[in-house]
GUVORO-843810 format. One line per 5 residues: their letters; for each residue x, y, z of C-alpha. Coordinates in Angstrom, 3 decimals, m for minus. Each point is the difference from the previous one (the first is absolute). Example, Ala and Ser with C-alpha at 12.3 -4.5 7.8 and 13.67 -1.06 7.14 Angstrom:
as) 12.300,m4.500,7.800  1.370,3.440,m0.660
# end
This chain:
merqi) m89.653,m90.177,21.246  m1.492,2.757,2.436  m3.895,m0.325,m0.339  m1.691,2.967,m0.588  m3.334,0.946,m0.135
tipag) m0.992,3.097,m2.880  m3.535,1.526,0.470  m0.734,2.859,m2.617  m0.398,3.062,2.203  0.701,3.937,m0.558
dsena) 3.014,0.567,m1.859  2.444,2.348,0.985  1.723,0.829,m3.218  m3.457,0.363,m1.836  m0.840,2.524,2.717
sflks) 3.545,2.148,m0.288  m1.003,0.181,m3.856  m3.991,1.284,0.473  1.549,2.339,2.275  2.749,1.114,m2.241
lgfpq) m2.940,0.977,m2.441  m1.699,2.385,2.387  m2.435,m2.410,1.486  m1.029,1.006,3.384  0.231,m2.493,3.136
lkvhk) m2.052,m3.120,m0.806  m0.463,m3.954,0.327  2.076,m1.268,m2.571  m1.111,m3.662,m0.871  2.285,m2.977,m1.922
alshf) m1.094,m0.452,m3.448  0.234,m3.372,m1.432  3.487,m0.319,m1.512  1.463,m1.807,m2.668  1.414,m3.633,0.802
dfihp) 3.475,m0.090,1.365  1.824,m2.881,m2.202  3.359,0.960,1.145  0.225,m1.372,3.149  m0.068,m3.783,0.588
srril) m1.395,m2.608,1.903  m3.018,1.689,1.242  m3.209,m1.753,1.360  m2.868,2.290,m0.066  m3.409,m0.584,1.000
vigpm) m3.015,2.149,m1.405  m2.778,m0.465,2.316  m3.689,1.117,0.543  m3.338,m1.194,m0.397  m1.916,m1.092,m3.458
gsgkt) m0.346,3.073,m2.188  3.200,2.296,1.228  1.958,m0.572,m2.789  2.428,m2.407,0.977  0.104,m1.877,m3.590
eysar) m0.190,3.481,m2.137  3.078,0.940,2.227  1.603,m3.083,m2.012  m1.166,1.507,m2.925  2.008,3.306,0.607
ilrds) 3.209,m2.217,1.030  m0.691,m1.772,m3.710  m0.182,3.603,m1.753  3.230,1.197,1.754  1.850,m3.157,m1.021
raaln) m1.019,0.757,m3.834  1.256,3.692,0.644  3.261,m1.287,1.724  1.024,m2.512,m2.394  m0.307,3.079,m3.062
ksgel) 2.885,1.549,1.935  3.649,m0.056,m1.016  1.533,m3.864,0.451  2.568,1.898,2.595  m2.794,m0.431,2.420
arqtt) 0.414,m3.730,m0.044  2.632,0.306,2.439  m2.344,1.567,2.661  m2.787,m2.337,m0.543  1.703,m3.455,m0.230
tqgad) 1.329,m2.379,2.258  1.532,m3.568,m1.074  m1.431,0.544,m3.519  m3.694,0.888,1.461  m1.202,3.250,m1.114
rryvf) m2.114,1.466,1.934  m1.932,2.439,m2.748  m1.259,m3.456,m0.892  m3.664,m0.711,1.747  m1.086,m3.177,0.267
fvrss) m3.942,m0.843,0.997  m1.023,m2.785,1.875  m3.391,m1.051,1.026  m1.714,m3.193,1.763  m1.338,m2.277,m1.950
ldqkr) m2.946,m0.139,2.771  m0.725,3.493,m0.911  0.119,m0.135,m3.816  m3.622,m0.962,m0.100  m0.730,3.585,0.785
ftgyp) 1.480,1.268,m3.256  m1.437,m2.094,m2.634  m1.663,2.994,m2.229  4.035,1.482,m0.570  2.745,m0.886,m1.858
pdala) 1.681,m3.099,1.299  3.085,2.322,1.081  m1.731,2.897,1.404  0.662,1.627,3.309  m3.335,1.156,0.703
yrggy) m1.522,2.418,2.229  m3.340,1.997,0.358  1.232,2.742,m2.578  1.041,m1.929,m2.520  3.358,m2.660,m0.746
ercge) 3.210,m0.049,m0.949  1.623,m2.740,m2.078  3.107,m1.700,1.135  0.695,m2.089,m2.878  2.809,m2.749,0.647
ffaci) 0.488,1.174,3.141  m3.029,m1.343,1.609  m1.053,m3.176,1.850  m2.761,m1.760,1.942  1.520,m2.592,2.843
kdsfe) m1.666,m1.861,2.936  3.627,0.132,2.225  3.055,1.140,1.358  1.521,m2.907,m2.227  m1.376,1.141,m2.823
leeva) 1.314,3.616,0.484  3.700,m1.238,0.539  m0.374,m2.094,m3.169  m1.222,3.168,m2.143  2.470,2.571,1.791
dryrq) 2.834,m2.370,m1.248  m1.360,m0.056,m3.596  0.017,3.679,m0.074  2.945,1.025,1.611  0.437,3.110,m1.525
vgtwi) m3.074,1.329,1.539  0.789,2.393,3.312  m3.522,0.561,1.291  m2.809,m2.189,0.621  m3.602,0.928,1.097
ideas) m1.586,m2.616,1.611  m3.782,0.823,0.088  m2.124,m1.096,3.079  3.181,m1.737,1.474  m1.844,m0.654,2.980
ffder) m1.984,m2.945,m2.135  3.443,m1.844,m0.407  1.269,m2.531,2.827  2.170,1.292,2.864  3.687,m1.126,m1.881
layvi) m0.643,2.802,m2.539  1.219,2.574,2.544  3.298,m1.809,0.403  0.422,m0.690,m3.741  m0.158,3.872,m0.951
rnlse) 2.049,0.760,3.177  2.600,m2.306,m1.044  m0.023,1.082,m3.900  m0.377,3.821,1.163  3.187,0.205,2.074
krgln) 2.108,m2.879,m2.257  m0.615,1.627,m3.735  m1.361,3.558,1.105  m3.641,m0.649,m0.954  m2.413,2.461,0.546
fifpt) m3.227,m1.228,1.199  m3.571,1.416,m0.015  m2.948,m1.472,1.865  m3.474,1.791,m0.830  m2.184,m1.788,2.606
lilnf) m2.228,m0.419,2.686  1.263,m0.088,3.382  m3.413,0.113,1.886  m2.807,m2.679,m0.854  m3.622,0.580,m0.208
rkeif) 0.536,m0.904,4.029  1.875,3.071,0.200  2.586,m2.533,1.288  3.695,m0.717,m1.925  m0.584,m1.758,m2.852
nptaq) 1.703,m2.837,0.567  3.709,m1.465,1.130  1.122,1.100,m3.629  m1.239,3.493,0.893  1.827,m0.094,3.299
fllea) 3.340,m1.437,m1.170  m0.263,2.837,m3.096  m0.248,2.617,2.461  3.195,m1.357,1.641  2.003,m0.294,m3.205
stdvf) m0.813,3.358,m1.350  2.008,3.099,m0.010  m2.308,2.681,m1.026  m3.875,0.524,0.203  m2.483,2.526,m2.073
pltay) m3.375,m0.326,1.717  m2.639,1.033,m2.131  m3.663,0.901,1.200  m3.407,0.723,m1.867  m2.964,1.654,0.904
cehsd) m2.618,m2.343,1.949  m2.243,m1.260,m2.651  m3.022,0.638,2.440  m2.680,2.310,m1.706  0.346,2.157,3.027
cllds) 3.486,0.398,0.719  3.381,1.994,m1.277  2.174,m1.617,2.491  2.990,m1.321,m0.828  m0.278,m4.437,0.123
yytfr) 2.662,m1.966,0.497  m2.269,m3.129,0.491  m0.790,m2.502,m2.700  m4.239,m0.914,0.446  m1.211,m3.506,m1.440
yymid) m3.728,m0.006,m0.694  m2.651,m1.667,m1.981  m2.696,1.165,m2.326  m3.163,m1.591,0.620  m3.441,1.217,m1.606
glecp) 1.319,3.668,0.154  1.478,m0.503,3.543  3.462,0.633,1.373  0.681,m2.950,1.968  2.831,0.216,1.835
alyfd) 2.421,m3.484,0.680  0.130,m1.464,2.790  3.399,m0.347,2.094  0.254,m3.775,m0.980  m0.595,0.854,m3.743
pliii) 2.959,m1.729,m1.328  3.112,1.855,m0.254  0.703,m0.637,m3.910  m2.930,0.673,m2.367  1.008,1.376,m3.002
ggdki) m1.575,3.469,m1.188  0.310,2.411,m2.831  m0.702,3.475,m0.136  m3.388,0.233,m1.445  m2.856,m0.569,2.163
kddal) m1.780,m3.150,m0.097  m3.405,m1.090,1.038  0.514,m3.807,0.579  m0.714,m1.254,3.468  3.416,m2.170,0.163
spnyc) 2.281,2.796,m1.654  1.055,2.561,2.542  0.555,3.711,m1.167  2.678,2.205,1.783  0.266,3.671,0.586
trcda) 2.086,2.403,2.323  m1.438,1.369,3.287  1.221,1.550,3.015  m0.238,m1.637,3.564  m3.878,1.636,0.727
hhylp) m1.631,m1.582,m3.683  2.192,m3.162,0.241  m2.442,m2.859,1.211  0.943,m3.025,1.139  m2.524,m1.729,1.586
gkeyt) 0.832,m3.664,1.655  3.151,0.561,1.869  m1.526,m0.807,3.456  m1.786,m2.604,m1.249  2.937,m1.674,m1.778
flilk) 2.129,0.236,3.359  m2.719,m0.053,2.336  m1.875,m3.066,m1.548  1.203,m1.651,m3.470  3.851,m0.558,1.071
plger) m1.012,m1.951,3.378  m2.452,m1.803,m1.945  2.569,m1.027,m2.446  2.593,m0.975,3.023  m2.870,m2.330,1.648
asqgd) 0.157,m1.570,m3.327  3.736,m0.809,m0.153  m0.651,m1.567,3.232  m2.580,m2.238,m1.502  m3.077,1.691,0.837
raplr) m1.470,0.825,m3.246  m3.855,0.287,0.770  0.144,3.787,1.540  1.682,1.035,m3.265  m2.061,m1.679,m2.363
delha) m3.494,1.001,1.654  1.222,3.887,m0.070  1.121,m0.501,m3.996  m3.651,m1.728,m0.112  m1.886,2.953,1.637
iihdl) 2.136,2.248,m2.322  m1.439,m1.742,m3.482  m3.854,m1.019,1.218  m0.811,2.267,2.605  2.037,2.859,0.256
ensrl) m1.603,2.448,2.487  0.523,m3.011,2.767  3.910,m0.112,m0.508  2.092,1.456,2.106  1.248,1.910,m2.275
fkllk) m3.240,1.839,m1.144  m0.404,0.633,3.867  3.313,1.613,0.369  0.137,2.220,m2.816  m3.757,1.053,1.052
eryle) 1.081,0.923,3.399  3.175,1.712,m0.992  m1.668,2.034,m3.117  m3.559,0.392,0.485  m0.381,0.135,3.959
gdvrl) 3.202,1.516,0.475  1.245,3.571,1.412  1.168,0.557,m3.558  m2.472,m1.729,m2.722  1.454,m0.724,m3.353
pacmn) m2.689,m1.737,m1.700  1.600,m0.633,m3.502  2.612,m2.419,1.867  m3.195,m2.051,0.014  0.236,m0.133,m3.593
slkvp) 3.061,m2.299,0.319  m2.411,m2.956,0.752  m1.369,0.362,m3.455  3.256,m1.301,m1.284  0.062,m3.527,m0.928
riaek) 2.014,m2.626,0.864  0.602,1.025,3.560  0.196,m3.672,1.214  2.390,m0.990,m2.602  1.871,3.224,1.033
aliyl) 0.184,m0.776,3.759  1.421,m3.412,m0.726  2.726,1.501,m2.523  1.009,2.410,2.576  0.313,m2.914,2.660
faeqn) 2.129,m2.763,m2.377  2.191,3.411,m2.289  0.700,2.195,2.294  m0.404,m1.448,3.602  1.238,m3.599,m0.260
lited) m2.890,m1.060,2.102  m1.777,m2.801,m2.239  1.294,m2.580,m1.840  m0.497,m0.770,m3.419  m2.333,m3.110,0.675
qlkly) m1.720,2.050,2.695  m0.818,2.665,m2.711  m1.142,m2.701,m3.013  m2.249,m1.343,2.924  m1.559,3.222,0.658
aqele) m0.335,0.997,m3.878  m1.595,m3.723,m0.036  m2.069,0.581,2.821  m1.557,3.473,m0.622  0.114,m0.253,m3.717
ldlvy) 2.434,2.898,m0.562  1.239,1.490,m3.819  2.476,m1.949,m0.814  0.946,1.774,m3.111  0.605,3.343,2.085
lsqtl) 1.502,m1.979,2.744  2.686,m1.258,m2.197  0.620,3.089,m1.995  0.300,1.965,3.401  2.738,m2.002,1.550
tdnrr) 1.812,m0.241,m3.254  0.124,3.382,m0.429  1.073,0.164,3.900  2.836,m2.662,m0.660  m2.102,m2.961,1.948
pvdfa) m1.405,m1.770,m2.506  m2.103,m3.043,0.556  m1.095,m2.706,m2.277  m3.740,m0.694,0.292  m0.628,m2.430,m2.857
qlelg) m0.667,m2.491,2.851  m2.793,1.994,0.999  m1.782,m0.218,m3.005  m0.237,m3.563,m0.397  m0.937,m0.295,3.520
f) 2.496,0.711,2.630
# end
């Protein structure tokens, strides 16, 4: 099957129609179209930052499906392949993400402006194996919306490609492709890019109070004593956050920002200092990393992290004092270890536990965050005395 990327652009048919009505020469923009339930085997990425309307786009598809199902039964011949009618839409959410929606009905497809109820065609799953089970159980469903598909395992991309090609199923992925670091979210996101046949890019206004530019990036920050505190580059990759602003030093907030207002302090520190310290620890020289983490906890202004950020954001050519607020966020030492262990695989589980014991780190935070990032560690022995 030929792979074709479709990006909404100017519509010549609409332009001709408007010209026939007597409109002068002007730029015609593509309107949001009703969903195409006729063509099979499509794998559609709906991408954009938080707040760009990805999930609301999914809700439109659900509403379109209800209208399409009210049409004549003759349409089923055009919308059905191997018993799966693409007018039936099933919404799938990661069980990891479900905690964001406690205030909604259990079958809600929730977005910022409201929600749609999915009824029986709704499931929370943990991985691609469960997706296969649900797809086999609901073989009459031809269109599947996988919300935040990047949260799932890499295998998902191949599961959906095979189901799509063999059974004519359509898949829609409203998902973040870029993480808060402005990088490809994870391997799953990369594989979804490779497996997709269509992409609909969405943008939003930059949510900085002084800006009206289009935004493509998701910005992570913490609200502490009324201050916006940008997340450090090595903040854990996955921390579940909702759409409501939280004044909680351990729970991040998310918004969309343009490049100029997307602050990401600590990237230089991560690769200039933190990762090399992790590499030394992996070779058996644990002391330098322990000393830096101890300074971050007990003597921040003498840490290499503070000195580098001060030099970059208070004394450099481009001064961004707001980036120094990132040091007000608690659990920086825990986050540094999570990055070195869960993402870089530089320190072992035993080393992680030893650092946690020596530095008296927050075991509850470590345990929960590592579990969310699919690298669970049992710290029970430390609580009893490691």
